[in-house]
C-alpha positions in Angstrom: 38.8 23.6 -12.2 36.1 25.9 -13.4 35.9 29.2 -11.7 34.9 28.9 -8.0 31.8 30.8 -7.1 30.3 31.9 -3.8 26.7 30.9 -4.5 25.0 31.9 -1.2 22.4 30.3 0.8 19.4 31.8 -1.1 20.6 30.2 -4.4 21.6 26.9 -2.8 18.1 26.8 -1.3 16.7 26.6 -4.8 18.6 23.3 -5.4 18.2 21.9 -1.9 14.4 22.1 -2.1 14.5 19.2 -4.5 16.5 16.9 -2.2 15.2 14.1 0.0 16.5 11.1 1.9 14.8 7.7 1.7 15.2 5.8 5.0 14.3 2.3 6.4 15.1 -0.1 9.2 16.7 -3.5 9.0 15.7 -6.0 11.8 17.5 -9.0 10.2 19.8 -11.1 12.4 23.0 -9.7 10.9 21.8 -6.1 11.4 20.8 -6.8 15.1 24.1 -8.4 15.7 26.1 -5.6 14.2 24.2 -2.9 16.2 24.0 -4.4 19.6 20.5 -5.6 19.2 19.2 -2.4 17.6 17.9 -2.3 14.1 20.1 -0.9 11.4 19.0 2.5 10.0 19.6 2.9 6.3 19.6 6.3 4.6 19.8 6.9 0.9 20.2 10.2 -1.2 17.4 11.0 -3.6 15.6 13.9 -5.1 12.1 14.7 -6.5 11.3 15.3 -10.1 8.0 16.1 -11.9 7.4 13.9 -15.0 4.1 14.2 -16.8 2.4 15.8 -13.8 3.5 13.0 -11.4 6.1 13.3 -8.7 8.8 10.7 -8.7 11.7 10.1 -6.3 14.9 9.5 -8.2 17.9 7.6 -6.9 20.6 5.1 -8.0 19.5 1.6 -9.0 22.4 -0.2 -7.3 21.0 0.8 -3.9 17.8 -1.2 -4.4 19.7 -4.1 -6.1 21.9 -4.3 -3.0 18.9 -4.2 -0.7 17.2 -7.1 -2.6 20.3 -9.1 -2.2 20.5 -8.2 1.4 16.8 -9.4 1.8 17.8 -12.7 0.1 20.4 -13.1 2.8 18.1 -12.5 5.8 17.6 -8.7 5.9 14.2 -7.6 7.2 13.4 -4.2 5.9 10.5 -2.1 7.3 9.3 1.4 8.2 10.2 3.2 5.1 10.4 7.0 5.5 11.1 10.1 3.4 13.1 12.7 5.2 12.8 16.2 3.9 14.9 17.9 6.5 17.3 19.6 4.1 14.8 22.3 3.3 13.7 23.2 6.8 15.3 24.9 9.8 12.6 23.2 11.9 12.1 19.8 10.2 9.3 17.4 11.0 10.0 13.7 11.6 10.6 11.6 8.6 7.4 11.0 6.7 6.3 7.4 6.6 5.6 5.7 3.3 4.4 2.3 2.3 7.0 0.8 0.1 7.5 -2.7 -1.4 10.9 -2.9 -3.1 9.6 -5.6 -5.4 6.5 -3.8 -6.5 7.1 -0.1 -5.9 10.7 0.5 -6.9 11.4 0.6 -10.6 15.2 0.2 -11.0 17.8 -0.7 -13.6 21.2 -1.8 -12.5 23.7 -3.1 -15.0 21.0 -4.4 -17.4 23.5 -2.7 -19.8 26.7 -2.4 -17.8 26.9 1.2 -16.4 23.1 1.7 -16.1 22.2 2.8 -12.6 18.7 4.2 -12.3 15.8 4.0 -9.9 12.5 5.8 -9.4 9.6 5.5 -7.0 6.2 7.2 -7.7 5.1 9.6 -4.9 1.5 9.3 -3.9 -0.8 12.3 -3.5 -0.7 12.2 0.3 3.1 12.1 0.4 3.3 14.8 -2.2 1.1 17.1 -0.2 3.1 16.5 3.0 6.4 17.1 1.2 5.1 20.3 -0.4 4.0 21.7 3.0 7.7 21.2 4.2 9.0 23.1 1.2 10.0 20.2 -1.1 9.6 21.1 -4.8 9.9 18.7 -7.7 12.4 19.5 -10.5 10.1 20.6 -13.3 10.6 19.6 -16.9 11.8 23.1 -17.8 14.9 22.3 -15.8 15.5 18.7 -16.8 14.0 18.5 -20.3 16.7 19.6 -22.5 19.8 17.8 -23.7 22.2 20.8 -23.4 24.6 20.0 -20.6 27.4 21.6 -22.6 26.0 25.0 -21.7 26.2 24.4 -18.0 29.9 24.2 -17.2 29.8 24.4 -13.3 28.5 21.2 -11.8 27.4 20.5 -8.2 26.8 17.2 -6.5 24.3 17.2 -3.6 23.7 14.3 -1.1 24.1 13.0 2.4 27.4 11.4 3.2 27.1 8.5 5.7 30.3 9.8 7.3 28.5 13.0 8.5 25.4 11.2 9.8 24.5 9.6 13.1 21.8 7.0 12.5 21.3 4.8 15.5 17.9 3.5 16.6 16.7 5.1 19.7 19.0 8.2 19.3 18.2 11.5 17.7 19.2 11.2 14.0 21.8 13.6 12.8 22.7 14.4 9.1 24.8 16.9 7.3 24.1 17.3 3.6 27.0 18.2 1.3 27.1 20.3 -1.9 30.3 19.7 -3.7 31.7 21.4 -6.8 32.7 18.8 -9.5 34.3 19.3 -12.9 33.5 17.2 -15.9 36.3 15.0 -17.4 36.1 13.1 -20.6 38.2 10.1 -20.0 37.6 7.3 -17.4 39.5 8.3 -14.3 41.7 5.9 -12.5 39.6 3.4 -10.6 36.6 3.8 -12.9 36.2 2.1 -16.3 34.2 2.9 -19.4 31.0 0.9 -19.5 28.7 -0.2 -22.4 26.2 2.4 -21.2 28.2 5.6 -21.6 28.5 7.5 -18.3 29.7 10.9 -17.4 32.8 11.4 -15.3 33.8 14.4 -13.0 36.6 15.3 -10.6 35.6 16.1 -7.1 36.9 19.4 -5.5 36.7 18.8 -1.8 38.1 22.3 -1.2 34.6 23.6 -2.2 33.3 22.2 1.1 34.4 24.3 4.0 36.8 22.5 6.4 37.1 19.4 4.1 40.0 20.4 1.9 41.7 17.0 2.4 38.7 15.0 1.3 36.2 12.7 2.8 34.3 9.5 2.1 31.3 10.5 0.0 29.7 7.1 0.5 25.9 7.6 0.9 25.8 10.3 -1.8 25.0 7.7 -4.5 21.6 8.7 -5.9 22.1 12.4 -5.3 21.6 14.7 -8.2 24.2 16.7 -10.2 23.1 20.1 -11.2 24.9 22.3 -13.8 24.9 26.0 -13.5 25.4 29.0 -15.9 25.0 32.7 -15.5 21.3 33.5 -15.9 18.6 36.2 -15.5 17.9 39.0 -13.1 15.7 36.6 -11.1 18.4 34.3 -9.9 22.2 34.5 -10.0 22.4 31.3 -12.1 20.2 29.2 -14.3 20.5 25.6 -13.5 20.0 22.3 -15.2 19.6 18.7 -13.9 22.6 16.9 -15.3 22.5 13.4 -13.8 22.5 11.0 -10.9 25.6 10.1 -9.0 26.3 6.4 -9.5 29.8 5.5 -8.1 33.2 6.9 -7.3 36.8 5.7 -7.2 37.1 6.2 -3.4 39.5 9.0 -4.1 38.5 12.1 -6.2 36.3 11.2 -9.2 32.6 10.1 -9.7 30.7 8.3 -12.4 27.3 9.8 -13.3 24.3 8.5 -15.2 22.8 11.2 -17.3 19.3 12.4 -16.3 17.8 13.5 -19.6 17.5 10.2 -21.4 16.2 8.4 -18.3 13.5 11.0 -17.5 12.4 11.1 -21.2 12.0 7.2 -21.0 9.9 7.6 -17.8 7.8 10.3 -19.4 7.0 7.9 -22.3 6.3 5.1 -19.9 4.0 7.2 -17.7 2.3 8.6 -20.7 1.4 5.0 -21.8 0.3 3.9 -18.4 
């Protein structure tokens, strides 16, 4: 394990200001039956990146692939929202957005086995609202270099379903998690090498207070992995966006899709738009 660090709330706030949740409701028959007549509430980890002057929300492609499959089997998705509560001690209600998963979500899932990417463009009104709440996009200066070997301490950030209470009609409760992970170079037990080369890392649950025995990280898919290294006088650490959490082995390791090549591809695509 890389050396543990006490990062402090002020530094973690620099990372958390990039984090959002994407939410929606499901009023399909299966959802109503499973929730005593209430709509199911879905919550996904995501984060905001600036590419070519545009703001985009990044998450995992398999989330939207599974949602489209659910729709094909009767799910009825509506009332999409962005929740920015991680950055505020007095958060506003989730911000409503118009979202059509067929038209507005650009995702890749297993087009080449192992690929697991998605992005959504954020319109100007949503961008202004998120900015007022303290959300900042990851700028190209933090994602636009392929030098992850210089950033040896990695952190995974997201919103585990286990630590959330999401019931229609109740007050929503969420607890975000920031977990230290260490890169490993061979596919861990329960994960396999894929045609699209992924990154792997071991989870150190002991880095989360009170969770030394581990917990289900389901719901953290789509969350970012940041790498840290000692930096300047301005902040205790320089940080780099490493990747997007894709899957885990339900035990102690995660598979990660690298951020740099994907964001460079989006930059090229948006530049041609």
